[in-house]
N, C-alpha and C positions, 0 to 999 in steps of 0.2 A: 342530547347536547349538540347534534349535528346542525341544527338551525341556528344556535347561539355562536357558531364559528364565525358568523358576520360581525360580531362585535371585538373579536380578537384584535383587529387592527387598532381599535381605541385602547385596549389594555396595553398594547405595545407603545402607542403614542404616549400614554402616561405611565410608561413602565417605571419611572423613578418613584413616583407616588405608590405604584403597585407594590414594587418589591420592598420599599421602605415599609409599607403597611404590613407585608407578610413578616418583615423582621420584627417590627414593633408586636405583633401578635405572638410571634413565637418567644419573644423576650418576656412579655407579660405572663405567659403560660410557664415559662421555665421558672420565674420567681414563685409562681404560684404553687408548683409541686414541691418547692423546697419546705414549704410551711409544715406538710405532714411529717416528714422526717424529723424536723425540730421538735415537734409535738411528741412523736414516739420516742425520741431520746429523752425528752424531759420525763415522760411516763415511766420509762425505764429507770432514771435516776431516782425518781420519787419512790418506785417500787423498791429499790435498794434500801432506802431510808426506814421502810416499814418493819415491824418486828418480825423476825425470822426472814426478812428479806434477803434475796440472793442476787448476785450480780447477773443481769440479763444477758442472754447470748444474742448479740446484735451482728447482722450481717453487715459489712461495710456497704456505705452508699454508693449508688452507680454515679453520683455526682462529686466530683473532686472538690468542689467549693465546700460541700456540706462535711465531708471528711476532713478537710482543713480546719473547719470551724469546730467540729467535735474535738479535734486534737487540741486546739487552743483553749476551748472553754473547760476542758477536763482538769485543768490546774486549779480551777476555783472550787470553793466548797459548794454543797448542794443549793444553799440559798441564793447565792450570786448566780449559779447556772441557771435557776428558774428565772431569776430577773433578767439577765442577759438574754436568754432564749426569748422571753417574752418580747422584749424591745427589738429583737431581730426579727420575729414574726410580724411585728407592727411595721418595721422598717420595710420588710418585703411586700407587705400590703400597699404601702405607699408608693413603692417603685412600681408595683404591678398597675396601681391606679395611674400614675403618669404615663406609663406605657400603653395604657388603653385609651387614655386621652389622644395621644399621638396616633394611635390606631385608627381611631375614628376620623381624626383630622386629615389622615391620608387616604384611606379607603372610601370613606363616605363622600368627601370632597371630591375625590376622583370620580365617583359615580355621577356626581352632579355635572361634572365637566363633560362626561360621556354623554349624559342626557341632552346637554346643550348641543353638543356636536352632532348627535344623532338626529334630533329635531331639525337642525340646519340641513343636514344630508337629506332627510325625507322631504323637507320643504323644497330644496334645491331640485331634487328629482322630480317633484310634482311640477315644477315649472317647465322642465324638459319635456314632459310627456305631451303627446299631440292631442288635438281637439277630439279625435275619435275615442280616446281613452276616457275623456270626461263625459262623452256621451254614454258610456256604458257603466260609470260608477257614480254613486251618489256623493254629494258634499259631505253628508253626516259621516258616511263610512270612512271617507278620506280624513275628516277631522278626527275620527275616534282612533284611527291607527297612528296618527301623529300624536295625539295627546295620551290616551289611555294606554295604548300598546307600548309606546316608548317609555312611559312611567314604569310599567311592569317590568320591562327589561332593565331599567335603572335598579330595581330591587334585586336583580341578579348580579349586576356589575358592582353593587355596593354591599348591602346587608348580606346577600347570600354568599358571595365570594368570601366576605370577612368572616362570617359565621362558620363556613365551611373550613377555610384554614384554621380558625380557632379551634373547632371541634377535633380536626385532624391532628393538630399539634398537641392540645391537651391530653387527647387519648394516647398518642405516642409517647409522651412523657410519662403519663401515669403507668401505661403498660410496661415500659422500659424499666421503671422502678420497681413495679410490682413483680415482675418476672425475675428480677435481680434479688428480690427479697425471698419470695417463695413461690416456686413454679407450681406446686400442686394446688395451693390455695388460689392462685391466680386462675388456673384452668377451671377450677370448681365455680368460683365467683362469676366468671364471664362466660359460663356455659350457655345461659338463656339468649346471649346477644346474637348468634347466627339466626335465630328465629327472627329477631328484628330486621335482620338484613334481607331475609326472604320476604317478609311482609312489605318492606318498603319497595322492593323490586316489583312486586305484583301490583301494590296499590298506586305507583307513580304512574304506570301506564293508564290507568282509569282517570287519574287526576288530569293528565296531559289531554285526553280526549275531551273530558268535560270542560276543561278550561277554554279549548278551542271554541266549543259550542257556545259558552257563556260570553265570550268576547264578541262572537258573531251577533249574538242577540243584543248585546250592548250597542253595536253598530246600528242595528235596526232601530233601537230606541233613540239614538242620537240622530238619526236620518229623519224619523218622524218628527221629532221635536224641532229640528232645524227648518224642515219644510212648513211646519204650522206657524213658526214664528215669522218666517219670510212671507208666508200667504195669509197673514192673519185678517187682513182686510177682505180678501176674498172669502174666508171662512165666515166672518161676521156678516157680510153682505148677504150670503146665501143661508144664514142661520144654521151653520153645520158644526156648531161648537160641540154639541152632544155626539155627533158622528165621529168627530176628530178625537174626542175624549175616548171613545169606545175603541177606536182604532189603536189609539196609544196604549189603552189599557190592555188590549189584546196582546201587542208587543211586550208590554211591561210584565204581563203574566207569564209569557213564554221565558223572559228573561229570569223571573222570579222562580219559576218551576226548575230551571237548570241550575241557577245559583244555589237554591236549596238542596238540589240533589248532590252538587259538589260539596256543600257545607256538611251534609250527612256523612260523606265519605271521610272528610276531614275530621268530623266529630268522633268517628269511630278510630281513625288512624292515631291522633295524637294520644288519646287515653291508653290505646294499645301499646304504643311505645313507652309511655310512662309506666306501664304495668310490668313490661318486660324488664325494664331498667331497676325498678323497684324490687323485682324478684331477685336481681343480682345483689342488691343491698340486703335483703333478707337472708340469703345464701351466706353472705359475707358475715354477718351478725351470728348466724346459727353455727356455722363452721368455726368461726373464730372463737366462739364461746366454748365450743367442745375442746379445742385447742389449749385454751386457757386452763380449763378444768384438768386437763392432762399434764400441762406444763405452764405455769405461771409466768415463767420468763418470757413467754411469746405475747404478752399483753400489749407490748409496744408496737409489734408488727401488726397485730390485729387492729389496733386503734388507727395505725397508718392506713391499712387497707379500708377501713370504714370511711375514712376521709377521702381516699382516692376515689372510691365508688360514688360518694356524695358529689366529688368533683366531676365525676362521668355522667352523673344523672342529667344535668343540662345539655352537654354536648350530644348525648345519644338520644334525649328527647328532641333536641333541635335538629337531628337528621331529618325527621318527618317534616319539620317546618321549612327547613333549608331545601329539601327536596320538592315540597310544594311550591316554593318560590321560584325554584328553577324550572318546574314543569309548566308553571304560569308564564314565566319569562319565555320559555321556549315556544309556547303556543302563541304568544304575542309576536316574538321574532319571526316566526313563520308567517304571520300575516304580513309583517313588514317586508319580509323578502319577497313575497308574491308581488309587491309593487316595486320595490328597489330592483328586483331582477327584470322587471318589464322594461323593454326597450322601446323607445319611441319610434314609431313607423316614419316619422318625418324628422329627420336630424342631418346635420352636415356629414356628408359622405367625403371620403378622402379625395383630395383634388379640387374641393370647392374653393371659389375665388371670390374676390371683392370686385365684381364686374362692373364695368360703367353702366349706370342706368339712366337712360333718357326717355324711358316709357314708352318704347315703341314695341307694342304688344302683338302677339300671334297665338291664337288657340288653333292647334292643328289636329282636327278630328278626335277631339277630346271627348271621352265617355267616363262617367263616375257614378258608382252606386254606393249608397250608404250600407256598410256591413251590418250595422246594428238593426236596421230595418228592412234591407233588401229593396230599398226604394232606388230606382234608376233616375238619378237627377239630371244628368246630361248625357246626350245620345249623339255621338260623333259630331260634336259641335266644332265648327271652324269659323273663325272670326279674326279679322285684323283691324287694329286700332293704331294709328299713326300718332307720333309724338305731337302734342298739343291739341289733339282732337277732344271734343267734348261730346261723350256718348250717352244717350238716354237708353237704358234697358227697362222694357215693359214687359208684363206678361201677368198671367192668372197666379194665384197662390199655388205654390208647388210646381212652378213651371221651371225652376232651376236658377233663378236670378241670383240668390244669396249664394248658392253652391258656386257659381262663376266667380263671385268675388273672393270667397274663401280658397278656392283653388289658385286663384292669382297671388294670394297671400301665402300660399304654399302650407295651409293648414291641413290639406289632404294631398294624397298622391293619386293622379289620374289612373283609372283602370286601363285606359287605352289612350293613344295620342300623346302629345307633348305641348307644354306651354313655353313660348320663347319670349324673352325681353331683350330687345337690341340683338336679336339673332343668337342669344345664349339661352340654352335650356335652364329653367329655374332650378333644376335638380343640381346644376353646376354652380349656382349662386349661393354664397354662405346666407343662411337663414337671417341672421341678424342684420346683414347688409342689405338684403332685399327689403326687410320691413322697415329699415330705417328710412327707406326711400319712398314709403307708401304711408298715407294717412287714411285710416279706415273708420267710418262712422256706421257701427252696426245697427241694425234695426231694433234689436233688444238692448237699449241704452242702459249702460251700467255706469253708475257714480259711486266713488268710494265714500265710506263714511268719514268725510274730512271736510275742510273748508272749500268754498266755491273756488277760491284762488288756486289751492292745491290741485283741485279737480281739473282746472284748465291748464295749469302748469305741467300736469302729468305727461302732456304731449311732447315735452322737451326732456332730453337726458340732463342737460345742465340747467341751473336755476335761471329762469327768465327774469326780466325787469318787470316792474308794475305796468310799465307802458306797453309792452309786449303782450301781457295778459289782458289789459284793458282794450287794446286794438282787436285782439282775436274776439273778444266779447262783443265789441261793436259790429264787426262783420258779421257775428252770428245773430245780431238783433237782440241780445239779451243784457247789454250794459246797463241801460236804465232801469230795468227790472232788479238787477242785482243790487244797484245803489239803494233801492227802496226796501231791501231786506233789513232786518235789524242790525246786523253787523256788516252790511255791505259785502265786499269780497271775502270777509273773514267769517262769514255766517257757515256754521256747520250744516251739511245737508241731510245728516242722518243716514241710517243704513239703506244703501241702494239709492239714495235721493229721495227718501220717503217724504221729506218735508217740502218738496217742489212738486209742481204740476207736470204732466208729461210733456207738454210743450217746452217748459223751462229746462227740463233734463236733456231733452233732444238738442236744444241750442247750446247748452254748456258742453255737451259732447261734440257738437260741431265746432264750437270754439277751441276745444282741446285738440281737434284735427287741424284746424287752421293755423295754429300757432306753430305748428311743426315745418310749415312750408316745404313739403316734399315735391318730387317730380311727378308723382301720380297720387290722385285723390280718389276715394272711393265712398260714395254716399249711398248707404243702403236704406232706402225708404225712411230717411231720417226727418222727414217734414210732415209726417202723417198727423201729428198732434198739434200743429200750429194752424193758426186762422190764415185766411187768404191774404190779408194786408201784410202780416208778418212774413208770410212765404214769399211774397213778392219782393220785401225788403232784402231778405236773405238772398233771393236768387240774383237780384240786381247786385249786390255785394260780391256774389260769387263770380258774376260776370267780370268784375273789376279784379278780384284778387287772383283768380285762376290764370288769367294772362295766357302765357304759352305753355302752362302745364296740362297734363293730360288728366282728364276727370271722367270717372264712370258714374253715372247717377242712376240708382236703381229705384224704381217707384211704381206704384200702381196708377198714379195720375200723369197728365201731360202737363209740362210747364210751358206755357205758350209765350212767356216773356224771355225765355232763355233760347239763344241761337244754337242749337246743337248741330255738330258736325255730321252726326250719323245717329239714326234711331234704329234700335235693335227690338224685335217683338219675339219673345220666346214662348214656346208652348210644348210641355212634356220634354223638355231638355233640348229642344230643336229650334232653330231660328225658322220662323215661318214668314216673317217680314223684315226688310231691311232697306234703309234708305233715308233720304231727307224727308222733313215734314210735308213739303209740297208733294213730293213723289208718293208717299204713302197715303195721303189724302186722295190723290188721283187714283190710287190702286183700289180704293174702296174696300178694304179688308177689316181685319180686327182693329188696326190703330184708327182708321177713319170712324168706325162704329163707336169706339171709346171717346174719340174727340167730339163727335156730334152730341153723344149723351152729355158729356161735360159742359159743352156750350149751352145745351138745353137747360141743364141744371143751374148754371149761372144766371 
C-alpha cells in the first residue's frame, strides 16, 4: 500500500463523495443483515404452530430496530406475522438496492474524477520534464503509464475501495450478530477463515511482483507499436514488414508468458478462497443439523447462521479479488511514482526573474556532454553575439551546432561555463519568459495532427488574426501552396504532417516561428528540403522581416544572398573559424573550401 499513498490527496479532495459512499455502503449492509433475523423469527413462529411445537428459545437481537419490530409484530396472529415479515424483508431489499445505487454513484463516480485528475497530473508533469528525460524514455512507455497504469489505479480508488469497505462492513455486521447469538457456533463455523488470511498474505506478494513485470512488458508492446506506426513508410520502403512483425511477436510473447503466469496464480487463488468459504458453510450446516437434532428449538438460529455464512461467501471470496486489484494498482502506481517523483534538471530556481531580453548573447567557455551517450558536444566554446546581428553557424554533422541552439533555449544545463543574455545568466531568467522571447525552428520539424492554420497559429499564445497567419505564411514562401490544398488553411496535415512534403513542413514551421516576432530567432537547418529558388525567396523575406532582431541560422550550406554580420564554423564543439564572408574566404580554410564546392556545384 505504500505506493498508493500518492492517491490519498485525491481521496481527500473528493472526501464528501468518499465518506458519503462509505455511509451508503454501511447502510446497505445494515439493512441486509436484518433480513436473516426476521427469517429466523418467522421460522421459530412457524415451528411453534407445528404439532407438539415448543416456543423457541430466542436470544434478543443485537440490533434495537429488530427487537422493536419483534415486540410490535408479536401482537398479531401467526398468519399476519408471516405476511408482515415477508413485506418487511421485501422493503429491506428495496432500501438496500437504493443504498447500493447511491453507493456506486458516489464511489465509482469519485474514481472517474480521480482518474481525470491523475491523468492531468501525469500529463502536466510530463510537460515540465526536461529534454534529457525524453532522450532516455520512449514515447510508448510514457503513453502506457498515463493510460493503462492510471486506469489500473482507478480500479483501486473505485471498485477496490468500494468492495473493501463493503466486505469489511458486511463481515462486521454478520460477526457482531453471530457472536451475539451463539459464540461457540460462530467460532466453529469461522475456523477455516484464518487459513484464507494466510493464503492471501503470501499470494499477494507474488501477484504484486508479477503485475510489475506484466505492466513493463505491456509498455514494450506499446512502444514497438507506436514506433511501427510512426515509421510505417520506412518499414515499407525497406520491405521490413516481416521483421517488424517478428519483433512485435517477440515482445507480445513475453507479455503473454508473464500474463499467463499471473493468470495461473489467480486461477488457483480464487477457487481456493471459494473452497475455504464453502467449508465454513458446510460446517455451519453440519454443526447446525446436530444442534437441531438435540434441540429443535434452535432451528431459527441455525437458519440465521446459514444465511449469514451465505452472505459472507462473496465478501470473503472478494478478498482475493480486491487484493488482486490493489496489488495491480500498487504496481502501476509505483511505475507512475517513478516519473512523478522525477524532478526536471532544468526548472525555475528560486530568485529567477523576468529579465529584459534584447538578445545580446554571450557563451563564456561553455562545455556540454550528453549524459545518455557520453558525447561531448561543446568544448569550452566562447562566443559573443550582439543585438541585431545575423550569425551563420556552419559545421559538419555532430559538430555541436544544434546543441548550441538548445543550450540557448535552456533545454540543457552546461557542464562548464555560463550563457549570458544581456549580461544576465540564463539560469536566473524564468524559463517561460526566456522562451517567450525566442523563436526556434528545429531541424527535426514537427507538425501537429491539426489544420495548417492552427499549426502556424501555434506560435502565438493568443489567437492570431487570419491576416497574421497569412502574412507569416507568405514570408515563409508557403502561402500559395497552402491555397492550392483542398481546404486551404483548414486542411488537416495528418500525424506529424504526413500529408505534406518535407519542404512544405519546413516552411510551415518557419511561418510558425515568424508569427511570434520575438527578439531572437534560431533557424536550425530548416531549409534543407526546399529548392534553391524557394530558398532565395525565404532568405530575401528574412532579410526584410528580421530587421534589427538577432538571428542565428544553423546550416550545412552557405547563403550567399544573406548579409551575415558574423560567420561561425564549428568542429568537434570548438570554433575553428570566425569572421565575415570576405575574411573567411581570404583565410582559405574550411569555409572557403565549402564555398568553392558550392559554387562549382551551382
